[in-house]
C-alpha positions in Angstrom: -115.1 -67.5 -114.5 -112.4 -67.0 -116.6 -109.2 -66.2 -114.3 -107.2 -63.3 -116.1 -103.1 -63.0 -115.9 -103.9 -60.1 -113.8 -105.7 -61.8 -111.4 -103.6 -64.8 -111.4 -100.8 -62.8 -110.7 -102.9 -61.0 -107.4 -104.1 -64.2 -105.9 -100.3 -65.4 -106.1 -99.1 -62.5 -104.7 -101.6 -62.4 -101.6 -100.8 -66.6 -101.0 -97.2 -65.9 -100.8 -97.6 -62.4 -98.9 -99.9 -64.4 -96.3 -97.4 -67.5 -96.3 -94.3 -64.6 -95.1 -97.3 -63.2 -92.0 -97.8 -66.4 -91.1 -93.6 -67.0 -90.9 -93.0 -64.9 -88.8 -95.8 -65.4 -86.0 -94.6 -67.7 -83.0 -94.1 -71.0 -83.9 -92.3 -72.9 -80.3 -92.4 -71.8 -76.7 -90.2 -72.6 -73.9 -92.0 -73.0 -71.0 -91.2 -74.2 -67.7 -93.3 -75.1 -64.9 -91.3 -74.2 -61.2 -94.0 -74.4 -58.5 -96.6 -75.2 -60.7 -96.6 -72.4 -62.2 -96.0 -72.1 -66.8 -92.8 -69.7 -67.1 -92.7 -69.0 -70.9 -88.8 -68.6 -71.2 -88.9 -67.3 -74.7 -90.3 -67.6 -78.2 -89.5 -68.7 -81.5 -90.9 -67.8 -84.9 -90.4 -69.7 -87.7 -87.9 -67.7 -89.8 -85.8 -67.8 -86.4 -86.6 -71.5 -86.4 -85.5 -72.7 -89.9 -82.7 -70.9 -91.6 -84.2 -72.5 -95.0 -87.8 -70.3 -95.0 -86.4 -67.3 -96.4 -84.7 -68.2 -99.3 -87.3 -71.1 -100.4 -89.7 -68.2 -100.0 -87.6 -65.7 -102.3 -86.6 -69.2 -104.5 -91.5 -69.3 -105.1 -91.4 -65.5 -105.2 -88.5 -65.4 -108.5 -90.4 -68.9 -110.1 -94.1 -66.5 -109.8 -92.2 -63.8 -111.1 -91.0 -65.1 -114.1 -94.0 -67.1 -114.5 -96.2 -64.0 -115.6 -93.2 -62.9 -118.0 -92.4 -65.8 -120.2 -94.4 -67.5 -122.8 -96.5 -70.7 -122.7 -94.1 -73.6 -122.8 -91.9 -72.0 -120.3 -94.6 -71.0 -118.1 -96.2 -74.1 -118.0 -92.6 -75.7 -115.9 -91.9 -73.2 -114.5 -95.4 -73.2 -112.9 -95.1 -76.7 -112.4 -91.8 -76.0 -110.5 -93.1 -73.9 -108.5 -95.7 -76.3 -107.4 -92.7 -79.1 -107.2 -91.3 -76.3 -104.9 -93.9 -74.9 -102.1 -95.3 -78.5 -102.4 -92.1 -79.6 -101.0 -91.5 -77.0 -98.6 -94.8 -77.3 -97.1 -94.0 -81.4 -96.6 -90.4 -80.5 -94.7 -92.1 -77.7 -92.9 -95.1 -80.1 -91.7 -92.1 -82.6 -90.5 -90.5 -79.7 -88.8 -93.3 -78.9 -86.9 -94.5 -82.3 -85.7 -91.2 -83.7 -84.5 -90.8 -79.9 -82.8 -87.5 -79.8 -84.1 -86.0 -77.0 -82.6 -82.1 -78.6 -82.6 -81.0 -75.4 -84.8 -81.8 -73.1 -81.6 -79.5 -75.2 -79.1 -77.5 -72.0 -78.3 -80.6 -69.1 -78.0 -81.6 -72.7 -75.9 -79.0 -72.8 -73.7 -78.7 -68.6 -73.5 -82.3 -68.8 -72.2 -82.3 -71.4 -69.6 -78.8 -71.3 -68.8 -78.4 -74.7 -69.3 -76.5 -76.6 -72.5 -78.5 -78.1 -74.4 -75.9 -81.5 -73.8 -76.6 -82.1 -70.0 -80.0 -82.1 -70.9 -82.6 -79.6 -70.0 -84.7 -81.1 -67.2 -88.2 -79.2 -66.5 -88.6 -77.3 -70.0 -91.0 -78.0 -72.6 -91.3 -77.0 -76.1 -95.0 -76.1 -77.1 -96.1 -75.8 -80.3 -97.8 -73.0 -81.7 -100.4 -71.6 -84.0 -98.1 -70.1 -86.2 -96.6 -73.0 -87.6 -100.0 -74.3 -88.7 -100.8 -71.2 -90.1 -97.9 -71.3 -92.4 -98.8 -74.8 -93.8 -102.9 -73.2 -94.5 -101.5 -70.0 -95.9 -98.9 -72.5 -98.3 -101.8 -74.8 -99.2 -103.8 -71.9 -100.2 -100.6 -70.9 -102.3 -100.8 -74.3 -103.8 -103.8 -74.2 -104.8 -103.8 -70.6 -106.5 -100.6 -72.1 -108.4 -102.6 -75.0 -109.7 -105.6 -72.6 -110.6 -103.4 -70.3 -112.4 -101.4 -73.0 -114.3 -104.7 -74.5 -115.4 -106.1 -71.1 -116.2 -102.7 -69.8 -118.1 -103.1 -72.6 -121.0 -105.9 -70.4 -122.1 -103.9 -67.1 -122.1 -103.6 -65.3 -125.4 -100.3 -65.0 -127.0 -98.4 -61.7 -126.5 -98.0 -60.6 -130.3 -94.5 -59.3 -131.1 -94.2 -56.0 -132.3 -92.8 -57.4 -135.4 -95.6 -59.7 -136.2 -97.6 -57.1 -136.3 -99.7 -56.4 -139.6 -98.9 -53.3 -141.2 -102.7 -50.8 -141.8 -102.5 -50.3 -145.2 -103.2 -47.0 -146.5 -106.0 -46.9 -149.3 -104.6 -45.1 -152.5 -107.4 -42.2 -153.5 -109.1 -42.9 -156.1 -110.2 -39.5 -157.2 -107.9 -36.9 -158.2 -109.4 -34.5 -155.4 -108.7 -37.1 -153.0 -105.2 -37.3 -154.3 -104.4 -34.0 -154.2 -106.4 -33.2 -150.8 -103.5 -36.3 -149.4 -100.4 -34.8 -150.6 -101.2 -31.8 -148.7 
């Protein structure tokens, strides 16, 4: 199946939209267990937890916009850069999720628990929810789409500028009646 420019743009947009949706899902919850019951103190999405997510997604979206509207040589470089950006972003998020790094939420944790982070929070556990893993899956899908699109873009036809188009030559009439008709 040949991947056209329009289909590739649609698939790329779907990958980015799925990533944005997954980023705004619950990634971490703070839980306490007083008297053998689990109480959820507060939930945090990826966009709230890590401030670099939104600018990075905006960068990837702008790279995709440039990718589809430039020439073949620039398309290769922008596509490669977009793949590297998405891959680096996915690796950074994977490390953050595996380490349960919520250090940027210290003030929110303090407000939710009433205990300052430097005093040590005892009895409060951080639970990793499915949202972070959904984001990683959406980024993996976006990486596959970007890679397939980059390889398929080599066969896309080059856009011909208007100045390069050949003018249609008007045939000269061969007989006098045709000449007279063309001059009316």
